[in-house]
C-alpha positions as CSV (number, residue, x, y, z in Angstrom):
1,M,-224.7,-118.5,70.1
2,S,-226.6,-119.3,66.5
3,G,-227.3,-123.3,64.8
4,N,-226.0,-121.5,62.1
5,T,-222.3,-121.6,63.4
6,I,-222.4,-124.0,65.1
7,T,-223.3,-125.7,62.0
8,Q,-220.3,-124.1,60.3
9,S,-218.0,-125.8,63.1
10,V,-218.6,-129.6,61.6
11,T,-216.2,-130.4,58.3
12,P,-215.7,-133.8,57.9
13,G,-218.5,-135.7,59.7
14,A,-221.2,-133.3,58.8
15,N,-220.2,-133.0,54.5
16,T,-219.6,-136.2,53.8
17,A,-223.3,-136.9,55.7
18,A,-224.5,-133.7,53.3
19,A,-223.5,-134.4,50.3
20,L,-224.5,-138.6,51.1
21,V,-228.4,-136.7,51.7
22,N,-227.9,-134.9,48.4
23,A,-227.0,-138.1,46.1
24,T,-230.1,-139.6,47.6
25,G,-232.9,-137.6,45.6
26,V,-235.8,-138.9,44.5
27,G,-236.3,-142.6,43.1
28,A,-233.0,-144.0,45.6
29,N,-233.2,-146.4,48.5
30,P,-236.0,-144.2,51.5
31,A,-234.2,-146.2,54.1
32,V,-230.7,-144.8,53.1
33,A,-232.1,-141.3,52.3
34,T,-233.0,-141.7,56.0
35,A,-230.2,-143.0,57.8
36,A,-227.7,-140.6,55.5
37,R,-230.4,-137.7,57.5
38,Q,-230.1,-139.3,60.7
39,T,-226.7,-139.2,61.0
40,L,-226.5,-135.3,60.1
41,A,-228.8,-134.3,62.4
42,Q,-225.9,-137.0,64.5
43,T,-223.1,-134.4,63.3
44,R,-224.4,-131.4,63.4
45,Q,-225.2,-132.1,67.8
46,T,-221.6,-132.0,67.9
47,L,-218.6,-129.9,68.0
48,A,-214.9,-130.3,67.3
49,Q,-212.8,-130.8,70.2
50,S,-211.3,-126.8,69.4
51,R,-215.2,-125.7,69.2
52,A,-215.8,-127.1,72.5
53,S,-212.6,-125.8,74.5
54,R,-213.6,-122.1,73.5
55,E,-217.8,-123.3,74.8
56,L,-216.3,-123.6,78.0
57,G,-213.9,-121.0,78.4
58,L,-210.9,-123.8,78.3
59,K,-207.6,-123.4,77.5
60,R,-206.7,-126.0,74.5
61,G,-204.6,-127.7,77.4
62,E,-206.9,-127.5,79.9
63,F,-209.7,-129.6,77.9
64,D,-207.3,-132.4,76.6
65,L,-206.5,-132.6,80.0
66,A,-210.3,-132.5,81.0
67,V,-211.0,-135.3,78.7
68,R,-208.4,-137.1,79.7
69,L,-209.2,-137.8,83.5
70,G,-213.1,-138.3,82.2
71,C,-214.6,-135.2,83.4
72,I,-215.8,-134.6,79.7
73,R,-217.1,-137.3,77.0
74,T,-215.9,-137.1,73.8
75,V,-217.5,-139.6,71.2
76,P,-216.7,-140.9,67.6
77,D,-217.1,-138.6,65.0
78,E,-218.8,-140.7,62.1
79,G,-216.7,-139.0,59.4
80,G,-213.6,-140.0,60.3
81,G,-212.3,-136.8,62.0
82,G,-211.2,-137.6,64.9
83,R,-213.3,-137.4,68.6
84,R,-216.2,-135.1,69.0
85,V,-218.0,-133.7,71.7
86,A,-221.6,-134.1,71.6
87,R,-224.3,-130.7,72.7
88,A,-226.1,-132.5,75.5
89,E,-221.8,-132.7,77.3
90,I,-221.5,-129.4,76.7
91,D,-224.9,-128.5,78.2
92,R,-224.1,-131.2,80.9
93,V,-220.8,-129.9,82.3
94,M,-221.8,-126.4,81.8
95,S,-224.6,-127.1,84.3
96,E,-222.4,-128.3,87.2
97,D,-222.6,-127.0,90.3
98,G,-219.6,-124.3,90.3
99,F,-218.8,-124.3,86.0
100,P,-216.0,-122.6,85.5
101,D,-213.8,-121.9,88.4
102,G,-214.4,-125.9,89.3
103,L,-213.8,-127.9,86.3
104,K,-211.0,-125.4,85.4
105,K,-209.8,-126.5,89.3
106,R,-209.9,-130.6,88.4
107,V,-208.0,-130.0,85.0
108,R,-205.1,-127.4,87.0
109,A,-201.6,-129.0,86.4
110,V,-198.7,-127.8,87.3
111,G,-195.4,-128.5,87.5
112,T,-192.5,-129.1,90.5
113,S,-192.1,-126.3,92.5
114,E,-195.2,-125.1,92.5
115,G,-196.6,-128.3,93.7
116,A,-193.1,-128.4,97.1
117,A,-195.1,-125.0,97.9
118,L,-199.1,-126.3,97.9
119,M,-197.4,-129.9,99.7
120,D,-195.3,-127.0,101.7
121,V,-191.8,-129.6,101.4
122,T,-189.0,-128.5,99.3
123,A,-188.8,-129.3,96.0
124,A,-186.4,-131.6,96.8
125,R,-188.2,-134.0,98.8
126,F,-191.4,-133.3,96.4
127,T,-188.8,-135.0,93.9
128,R,-188.7,-138.2,95.3
129,F,-192.4,-138.3,96.0
130,A,-192.5,-138.5,92.6
131,R,-190.0,-140.7,92.0
132,L,-191.5,-143.1,95.1
133,G,-194.0,-143.7,93.3
134,F,-196.6,-141.5,95.7
135,V,-197.2,-138.8,93.4
136,V,-198.5,-140.0,89.9
137,P,-197.4,-137.2,86.8
138,V,-200.6,-136.1,84.5
139,K,-198.1,-135.1,81.5
140,F,-195.4,-133.9,80.8
141,Y,-193.2,-131.7,77.9
142,L,-189.6,-131.2,77.1
143,N,-188.4,-127.8,76.9
144,R,-185.6,-125.9,75.5
145,Y,-182.6,-127.4,76.9
146,R,-184.5,-130.7,76.3
147,A,-185.4,-131.9,79.7
148,V,-188.1,-133.5,80.8
149,V,-190.9,-131.7,83.0
150,W,-193.5,-133.8,84.9
151,L,-196.7,-131.9,85.9
152,Y,-199.3,-133.5,88.8
153,L,-202.5,-132.4,89.5
154,A,-203.1,-129.7,91.7
155,E,-205.9,-131.2,93.3
156,E,-204.0,-134.5,94.4
157,L,-201.3,-132.5,95.6
158,R,-203.7,-130.9,98.0
159,Q,-205.0,-135.1,99.5
160,F,-201.9,-135.8,99.9
161,A,-201.1,-133.2,101.9
162,E,-203.8,-133.4,104.5
163,A,-204.1,-137.2,104.8
164,E,-202.5,-137.8,108.1
165,E,-201.4,-140.4,107.4
166,N,-199.2,-139.1,105.3
167,A,-197.7,-136.4,107.6
168,P,-194.7,-138.7,109.1
169,L,-193.7,-138.7,104.8
170,L,-194.4,-135.0,104.8
171,N,-192.4,-133.8,107.7
172,G,-190.6,-136.0,108.5
173,R,-186.7,-138.6,108.0
174,T,-187.0,-140.7,104.4
175,P,-187.6,-144.1,106.1
176,E,-184.4,-145.8,104.9
177,G,-185.9,-148.5,102.6
178,L,-187.2,-146.1,101.3
179,R,-183.5,-144.3,100.6
180,D,-181.9,-147.5,99.4
181,Q,-185.1,-147.5,96.6
182,L,-183.8,-144.3,95.1
183,D,-180.1,-144.7,96.2
184,A,-180.2,-148.1,93.6
185,G,-182.0,-145.7,90.9
186,L,-185.6,-146.4,91.6
187,D,-187.3,-143.7,89.6
188,L,-191.4,-144.5,88.7
189,R,-192.6,-140.8,87.1
190,A,-192.0,-142.5,83.5
191,R,-193.7,-145.8,84.5
192,N,-197.0,-144.2,85.7
193,W,-197.8,-141.6,83.6
194,R,-197.2,-145.3,80.5
195,G,-200.3,-146.7,83.3
196,R,-202.1,-143.6,83.6
197,H,-201.8,-143.1,79.4
198,V,-202.7,-146.5,79.2
199,G,-205.9,-146.2,81.2
200,F,-207.5,-143.5,79.4
201,L,-207.2,-144.8,75.8
202,L,-208.9,-148.2,76.9
203,R,-211.3,-146.1,78.3
204,Q,-211.4,-144.0,74.6
205,T,-212.7,-147.1,72.5
206,E,-215.0,-150.4,73.3
207,D,-213.3,-151.2,70.0
208,P,-211.3,-154.5,70.5
209,W,-208.1,-154.1,67.8
210,A,-208.8,-150.4,69.0
211,R,-207.8,-151.0,72.7
212,A,-205.4,-153.9,71.0
213,A,-204.0,-151.5,69.7
214,A,-203.3,-149.6,72.6
215,V,-201.8,-151.6,74.5
216,A,-199.2,-152.4,71.7
217,S,-199.2,-148.7,71.9
218,L,-196.6,-148.6,74.9
219,L,-194.6,-151.6,73.7
220,D,-191.7,-151.8,71.1
221,P,-192.1,-153.1,67.9
222,A,-190.0,-156.0,68.1
223,Q,-192.0,-156.7,71.8
224,V,-195.6,-156.4,69.0
225,A,-194.3,-158.7,66.2
226,E,-193.5,-161.3,69.0
227,I,-197.5,-161.2,69.5
228,V,-198.2,-160.6,67.1
229,A,-196.7,-162.5,64.6
230,D,-199.4,-162.1,61.6
231,P,-198.6,-159.7,59.1
232,Y,-202.0,-158.8,58.3
233,E,-203.4,-158.9,61.6
234,R,-200.6,-156.1,63.0
235,A,-201.0,-153.8,59.6
236,Y,-204.9,-154.0,60.8
237,M,-204.9,-153.3,64.5
238,N,-202.1,-150.5,63.3
239,R,-205.0,-149.4,61.3
240,F,-206.5,-148.2,64.9
241,G,-203.6,-147.5,66.8
242,P,-203.7,-143.4,69.0
243,E,-202.7,-140.7,67.7
244,Q,-199.5,-139.8,69.1
245,T,-198.0,-136.7,70.1
246,T,-195.7,-135.6,68.4
247,H,-192.3,-133.7,70.6
248,G,-190.4,-132.1,67.9
249,A,-188.8,-132.7,64.5
250,P,-189.1,-137.1,63.6
251,D,-185.8,-139.0,64.5
252,S,-184.9,-135.7,66.7
253,P,-183.6,-136.3,69.6
254,A,-186.2,-134.6,71.3
255,A,-188.0,-137.3,69.2
256,H,-185.6,-140.3,71.0
257,V,-186.5,-138.7,74.9
258,A,-189.9,-138.4,74.5
259,A,-190.2,-142.5,72.2
260,R,-188.2,-143.8,75.6
261,I,-190.3,-142.3,78.3
262,M,-193.5,-143.1,76.0
263,T,-192.0,-147.5,75.7
264,A,-191.5,-149.8,78.7
265,E,-188.6,-150.7,80.1
266,D,-188.9,-152.4,83.0
267,P,-189.2,-156.4,82.8
268,D,-192.5,-156.7,84.7
269,E,-193.7,-153.8,83.0
270,I,-193.0,-155.4,79.0
271,S,-194.2,-158.6,81.0
272,W,-197.6,-157.7,82.3
273,L,-197.7,-155.4,78.7
274,R,-196.8,-158.5,76.7
275,S,-199.4,-160.6,78.7
276,D,-202.9,-157.7,78.7
277,L,-201.4,-157.8,74.8
278,A,-202.1,-161.8,73.9
279,N,-205.4,-161.2,76.0
280,T,-207.1,-158.4,74.3
281,L,-205.8,-160.2,70.9
282,Q,-207.8,-162.9,71.4
283,E,-210.8,-160.8,72.3
284,A,-210.3,-158.8,69.2
285,R,-210.5,-162.3,66.8
286,A,-212.9,-163.5,68.1
287,H,-215.0,-160.5,67.5
288,R,-213.7,-159.9,64.0
289,R,-211.3,-161.3,62.2
290,A,-208.5,-159.8,60.8
291,P,-208.9,-158.5,56.5
292,R,-207.8,-160.4,53.8
293,P,-206.1,-159.9,50.1
294,T,-208.3,-163.0,48.1
295,P,-206.7,-165.2,46.8
296,K,-205.7,-164.8,43.5
297,P,-207.0,-168.0,41.1
298,P,-204.3,-170.3,39.2
299,A,-203.4,-169.1,36.1
300,P,-204.3,-171.1,32.8
301,A,-201.4,-173.4,31.0
302,V,-199.8,-171.6,28.5
303,S,-198.9,-173.6,25.7
304,R,-195.2,-173.5,24.2
305,V,-196.5,-174.7,20.6
306,R,-196.7,-172.4,18.4
307,P,-200.2,-172.1,17.3
308,Q,-199.3,-172.7,13.8
309,L,-197.6,-175.6,13.8
310,I,-200.6,-177.2,16.4
311,E,-203.2,-175.9,13.6
312,E,-201.1,-179.5,11.2
313,W,-201.3,-181.2,14.3
314,Q,-204.9,-181.4,14.0
315,Q,-204.8,-181.5,10.2
316,P,-205.4,-185.2,8.3
317,G,-201.7,-186.2,7.1
318,A,-202.3,-185.8,3.4
319,T,-202.6,-181.7,5.1
320,R,-200.0,-181.9,7.5
321,Q,-197.2,-183.1,4.3
322,Q,-199.2,-180.5,1.7
323,S,-198.0,-178.5,4.6
324,E,-194.6,-178.8,5.0
325,V,-194.2,-180.1,1.3
326,R,-195.4,-176.0,1.2
327,R,-193.5,-174.8,4.1
328,T,-190.2,-176.5,2.5
329,V,-190.4,-174.3,-0.8
330,D,-191.3,-170.7,1.0
331,E,-188.3,-171.6,2.8
332,P,-184.9,-169.4,0.8
333,E,-182.9,-171.4,0.3
334,R,-179.5,-171.7,2.5
335,P,-176.6,-170.4,0.7
336,R,-173.6,-172.2,0.4
337,R,-170.5,-170.1,1.4
338,L,-168.0,-173.1,0.7
339,L,-168.8,-173.5,-2.9
340,G,-169.4,-170.3,-4.2
341,W,-166.5,-169.4,-2.5
342,L,-164.4,-171.8,-4.3
343,R,-166.0,-170.6,-8.0
344,R,-164.7,-167.4,-7.5
345,R,-160.9,-167.9,-7.4
346,N,-161.8,-170.9,-10.6
347,P,-163.7,-169.0,-12.5
């Protein structure tokens, strides 16, 4: 693959840096020109995620899951165009033993039926395992009937089935205590997915404001407003909010179902997230204050006296009298309406 092809795959950051390099011509600040060239060189050494997935021979869903699991590291784009993959990271992944089959094996995700077959149990028993939290979903989607389909890592299911301590769960009856929890409606799939999701978001950044936004993304906006009462801090934190995966059109039934999954519901989970958000917010404030609008200076008081009267007041007494006489002469005489009417009646 030629270097020109890689360069063409870089759009936002490369264009910005290239424009900055072109702008730094003769007579420009050498430090600015050097920084611009370094930025352009660094940008050309990274690839967009779509391009990186093609080079690694992964489907986009497999690539996204590999990033979430930490198998592929990404870096922020200096041009603000999303996260990218460094060329060195592509080389590192391709040099691993068993590539690409080993990487595809680690990111293979299966549904309930295939997962039950891997563990050699019935689909009903597998669902009970998932509801009790023994197996944790790694992603979900909504089918055409707006039903939630949970996906699990095949490698984790295989490890669970091979563990000797799990043999009684796989082959025997479900213990009475666990059956009581299932009868009471226990279902930890959404909560466990949220815990896994926020862990991925926190690994993606070191900025305290972005970390606070990651925690806040799992809380109801009313809960966030109670913790982050300052509207300027809340607006600044929302700028660093993670990109949400869309599920259907906005305000559609599918979007509402996905929103419920991505919002904490259990009281203890909400309490934990509120506490974590408060602590992260304190770190963010100490690291960098949220910007606020510059207060406007008070407007000067405007006099309500007419300029002509001000000038006359500043004149000597005689001059003021002359002005008053002049104004009296210039003013039109008011018509004497009653006398005029009487004269017309009595010629």
